N, C-alpha and C positions, 0 to 999 in steps of 0.2 A: 145659155146663161141661166144659172140657178137664181131664181128670185128669192130674196131673203125676207121679204115682208109683204103683206097685202098691198101696201102702197106701191112697192116696186113692181109687183105683179100687175096692178092696175095701170101703172105707167107703161109697162111693156105691152099690155093688151091694147092700150090706146095707140101706141106706136105701130103695132102690127095692123090695127084697123086703118091707120093712116096710109101705111104701105099698100094695103089692099085697095083703098079708095083711090090712090095715085096710080094704080096699075103696076106697082113694083113687085107685088106678090099676087099671084093668080088666085082666083076662087075656084078651087077644084079639089078633088079627092084623088091622091096619087094611086096609080096602079102598081108602082114598084118603088120600094124604099130599100136602101141599103144602109147599114150602120157599121161604124168602126171607130177606132180611136181618132181623135181630131188630127187634122193635117196642118192646122194653123191658118186655114182659110177663114175669111170673115163670114159670120152667120148672116144670112139674108134677113133675119128677123130683128136682131139687135145691133148688127154691125160690129160685134166684138169677135175676136178670133176664137175658133174652137180649138182649144189646146190639146196636146197629146194626152193629157190626163182626163179629158172629157170625151163623151161619145158624140160623134158627128153623124147626123142623119142626112143622107143624100137622096134627093128626089131626082130620079133619072128619067123616068118616063111618066107622063101624065095623060089622062084621057083627052083625046083630041089635040094634044100638043106635046112637044118635046121641050122639057124645061129642065134646067140644071140648077138645083137649089141645094144649099148646105145650111143646116139649122141645128142649134142646140136642141135637146129634148124639150125643154120648157117652151122655147120659141115655136117648135114644131107643134106641140099640143095646143098652144094658144091660137096659132094660125089655123089648125084644123077645126077647132071649136068655132072660130069665126066663120070659116068656110061652110060648115054645116048649118049655122044660123042663117047665113045669106042664101043658101040653096033651098031652105025650106019655106 
C-alpha cells in the first residue's frame, strides 16, 4: 500500500507495530523473498489486496521458521524497519 502522506505512513507504522505485538507478524529478517505482480491476496501488513498493478513481496522462508507472508513494498519496509529496531 503506497502511503500518500506522513500521517498515513505513521498510522500504517503503528498498525504494523500492533500486528507484531499481537504476534500476527513475526520479528525476523527473511532469508528468502520473492517478488512479482500482485495476485489479489491480502497484504499481511495493511489487509488491503495487492493488485495486479502492484508488486507483491512474498516471504517464503524465514530463519528458524517457515512463514508465508505477502506484503506491499511499503508494508514490507515498515515491517523490516520495526524488526531491526526490536532485534537490536
